[in-house]
C-alpha positions in Angstrom: 127.8 29.1 19.0 131.6 29.2 19.3 131.0 29.6 23.1 129.6 26.1 23.2 132.9 24.6 22.2 134.8 26.5 24.9 133.0 24.2 27.3 134.0 20.9 25.6 137.0 20.4 27.8 134.7 20.4 30.9 132.3 18.1 29.1 135.0 15.6 28.1 136.4 15.5 31.7 133.0 15.0 33.1 132.0 12.3 30.6 135.2 10.4 31.3 134.5 10.4 35.0 131.1 8.7 34.5 131.0 5.1 35.7 131.2 2.6 32.9 128.1 0.8 34.2 126.1 3.9 33.2 127.0 3.4 29.6 125.9 -0.2 29.8 122.6 0.6 31.4 122.0 3.5 29.1 122.7 1.5 25.9 120.0 -1.1 26.6 117.2 -0.9 24.1 113.8 0.0 25.4 111.1 -2.5 24.8 108.3 0.0 25.4 106.2 -0.1 22.2 104.7 3.4 22.9 108.0 5.2 22.4 108.7 6.5 18.9 111.8 5.3 17.0 115.1 7.2 17.4 118.0 7.3 19.8 118.7 9.2 23.0 122.4 9.5 22.2 125.1 9.7 24.8 124.6 9.7 28.6 123.9 13.1 30.0 124.5 15.1 26.8 122.3 13.0 24.5 122.5 14.4 21.0 123.2 18.0 22.0 126.6 18.0 20.4 125.3 16.9 17.0 122.6 19.5 17.2 125.1 22.2 18.2 127.4 21.3 15.3 124.5 21.5 12.9 123.5 25.0 14.3 127.1 26.2 14.0 127.2 25.3 10.3 124.0 27.2 9.9 121.9 24.1 9.0 120.0 23.1 12.1 117.3 21.7 9.8 119.7 18.9 8.7 119.6 17.5 12.3 115.8 17.0 11.9 115.9 15.9 8.3 118.5 13.2 8.9 116.4 11.7 11.7 113.2 11.9 9.7 114.9 10.0 6.9 116.4 7.5 9.3 113.5 6.9 11.7 110.1 8.3 10.8 108.6 11.3 8.9 106.0 11.7 11.6 107.8 11.5 15.0 111.2 10.5 16.4 112.8 10.6 19.9 116.0 12.3 20.9 117.7 13.9 23.9 118.8 17.5 23.9 120.0 19.8 26.7 119.4 17.2 29.4 115.9 16.4 28.3 114.4 13.4 26.5 111.9 14.4 24.0 109.8 13.4 21.0 110.0 15.6 17.9 106.7 15.7 15.9 107.1 16.6 12.3 105.0 17.8 9.3 101.7 19.6 8.9 99.7 16.9 10.7 102.1 17.1 13.6 101.8 20.9 13.9 98.0 20.6 13.7 98.0 18.0 16.5 100.2 20.2 18.7 98.3 23.5 18.2 94.8 22.0 18.4 95.5 20.1 21.6 97.3 22.8 23.7 96.4 22.3 27.4 94.5 19.1 26.4 96.9 16.4 25.2 100.0 18.6 25.3 101.1 21.5 27.5 103.6 24.3 27.1 107.0 23.2 28.3 110.3 25.0 28.9 113.6 23.1 29.2 115.2 23.1 32.6 118.3 24.8 31.5 116.4 27.7 29.9 114.3 28.1 33.1 117.5 28.3 35.2 118.9 31.0 32.9 115.8 33.0 32.4 114.1 32.8 35.8 114.7 34.6 39.0 116.3 32.0 41.3 113.3 31.9 43.7 110.9 31.6 40.8 113.0 28.9 39.2 112.6 26.8 42.4 108.8 27.3 42.3 108.5 26.2 38.7 110.2 22.9 39.4 107.6 22.2 42.1 104.4 23.4 40.5 105.1 23.7 36.8 103.4 27.1 36.6 105.8 28.6 34.0 103.1 30.2 31.9 102.6 33.6 30.2 100.4 36.2 31.9 96.7 35.4 31.5 95.9 38.9 30.1 98.6 38.7 27.4 96.3 37.5 24.6 94.0 40.5 25.2 97.0 42.9 25.3 98.3 41.6 22.0 95.0 41.6 20.0 95.1 43.5 16.7 92.8 46.3 18.0 95.2 46.8 21.0 98.3 46.6 18.9 97.0 49.2 16.4 98.0 51.9 18.9 101.6 50.9 18.5 101.7 51.0 14.6 103.0 54.6 14.5 105.7 53.7 17.1 106.7 50.6 15.1 106.9 52.5 11.9 108.9 55.4 13.4 111.3 53.0 15.1 111.8 51.0 11.9 112.6 54.0 9.8 115.0 55.3 12.4 116.7 51.9 12.8 117.2 51.6 9.0 118.6 55.1 8.8 121.1 54.5 11.6 122.2 50.9 11.2 121.3 49.9 7.6 121.8 52.9 5.3 125.5 53.6 6.1 126.5 50.0 5.3 127.3 48.5 1.9 126.3 45.1 3.1 123.8 44.3 5.8 123.5 41.0 7.9 119.8 41.1 8.4 119.2 38.7 11.3 121.6 40.5 13.8 120.1 43.8 12.8 116.5 42.5 13.1 117.3 41.2 16.6 118.6 44.6 17.6 115.4 46.3 16.3 113.0 43.8 17.8 114.7 44.1 21.2 114.5 47.9 21.2 110.8 47.7 20.0 110.0 45.2 22.8 111.4 47.6 25.4 109.4 50.5 23.9 106.1 48.6 23.7 106.3 46.5 26.9 107.9 49.0 29.2 107.8 52.4 27.4 111.6 52.7 27.5 112.9 54.6 24.4 116.4 55.5 25.6 118.7 53.8 22.9 121.8 53.9 25.2 119.9 52.1 28.0 118.5 49.5 25.6 122.0 48.9 24.2 123.4 48.4 27.7 120.9 45.5 28.3 121.2 44.1 24.7 124.8 42.9 25.0 124.3 40.8 28.2 121.0 39.5 26.8 123.0 38.1 23.8 125.3 36.4 26.4 122.2 35.0 28.2 120.8 33.4 25.0 124.1 31.9 24.1 123.9 29.9 27.3 120.9 27.9 26.1 123.1 25.7 24.0 126.0 25.4 26.5 127.1 22.6 28.7 125.3 23.2 32.0 128.4 23.4 34.2 128.6 26.5 36.4 132.3 27.1 36.4 133.9 30.5 35.8 134.8 30.8 32.1 132.0 28.6 30.7 129.2 29.9 28.5 126.7 28.7 31.1 128.4 30.6 33.9 128.5 33.8 31.8 124.8 33.3 31.0 123.9 33.1 34.7 125.9 36.3 35.4 124.2 38.1 32.5 120.8 36.9 33.8 121.5 38.3 37.2 122.5 41.6 35.8 119.4 41.8 33.6 117.0 40.9 36.5 118.7 43.6 38.6 117.9 46.2 36.0 114.4 44.9 35.5 113.7 45.1 39.2 114.8 48.7 39.2 112.4 49.4 36.3 109.5 47.5 38.1 110.0 49.4 41.3 110.2 52.8 39.5 106.9 51.9 37.7 105.2 50.9 40.9 106.0 54.3 42.3 104.7 56.0 39.2 101.4 54.1 39.4 101.0 55.1 43.0 101.8 58.7 42.5 100.4 59.4 39.0 97.6 56.9 38.8 95.9 57.0 35.4 98.6 59.4 34.0 101.3 56.7 34.4 102.2 54.7 31.3 99.6 52.0 30.5 101.8 49.4 28.9 102.4 45.7 29.4 104.4 46.3 32.6 101.6 48.3 34.1 99.2 45.5 33.3 101.5 43.0 35.0 101.7 45.1 38.1 97.9 45.5 38.4 97.1 41.9 37.6 96.6 39.2 40.2 97.1 35.4 40.4 94.1 33.2 39.9 93.8 32.8 43.7 93.9 36.6 44.2 97.5 36.9 45.4 99.6 39.8 44.2 102.5 38.9 41.9 105.9 39.4 43.3 108.5 41.6 41.7 110.6 38.5 41.0 107.8 36.8 39.1 107.2 39.9 37.0 110.9 40.2 36.3 110.9 36.6 35.1 107.8 37.1 32.9 109.4 40.2 31.3 112.6 38.3 30.7 110.8 35.4 29.0 108.7 37.8 26.9 111.9 39.6 25.8 113.4 36.3 24.8 110.3 35.1 22.9 109.7 38.3 20.9 113.5 38.8 20.4 114.0 35.5 18.5 110.5 34.9 16.9 110.0 38.4 15.6 113.6 38.7 14.4 113.3 35.5 12.4 110.0 36.6 10.7 111.5 40.0 9.8 114.6 38.3 8.4 112.7 36.1 6.0 110.2 38.8 4.8 
């Protein structure tokens, strides 16, 4: 999170240069009764700075709680990372979201995250046709009966990870270690890559990539956003090499080639029957690594 504040100088200079008329226009109260209570904060940056400060202090929930107490326990509006949004709270809000997926609500990725995670050509397409969705076969691949084949691998990797990274330490910071474990596990399960040195080589730039999600979106050398884009380019380059190598294995070995998530991606087609490009597959793998990396790590940490 400290990387966010390295960008504040750029942010201040940019904000000062904004025409004063924008402040006047932006500060006008909306009369639309359909909008929930709340504030969109400052022009361009919204309430991103307040959210980043709360995250740096290790209390991101305070950002939400303060606005629940001030505006509404059900829903409030805010603006984060260049996007205006409504935050739906509580059990009833969660039920509404999860019971209306692809009905009243659709899965959405913030533009900054797309730009960092996506291959450039895929990013341009997602802006046009909003097709930034997980592979259609993913639910079948992640069913319990399919995952049971990986239980032995998970157990073995967990024991080895604890022996190497946990046992020698008198004190363990669980979340960073859990992220390292889940990242290595994702490489093993998704792409059958077990080389710890190779995984470690990708892990460091992946951390730089994720730090860019809460950065000021200014692509200038030295900023967290610029470093995240460079890290993304490096990771996609490595993923393309993995994808091309696997395509050759599938052509040469057929059924004897590894049958993991990557092989399923390479053999699956779009709904219209078109073959998926290597750039699309690279983007999907990158997004899955990010999703499993943070979600699984958080669950492991609080177990």
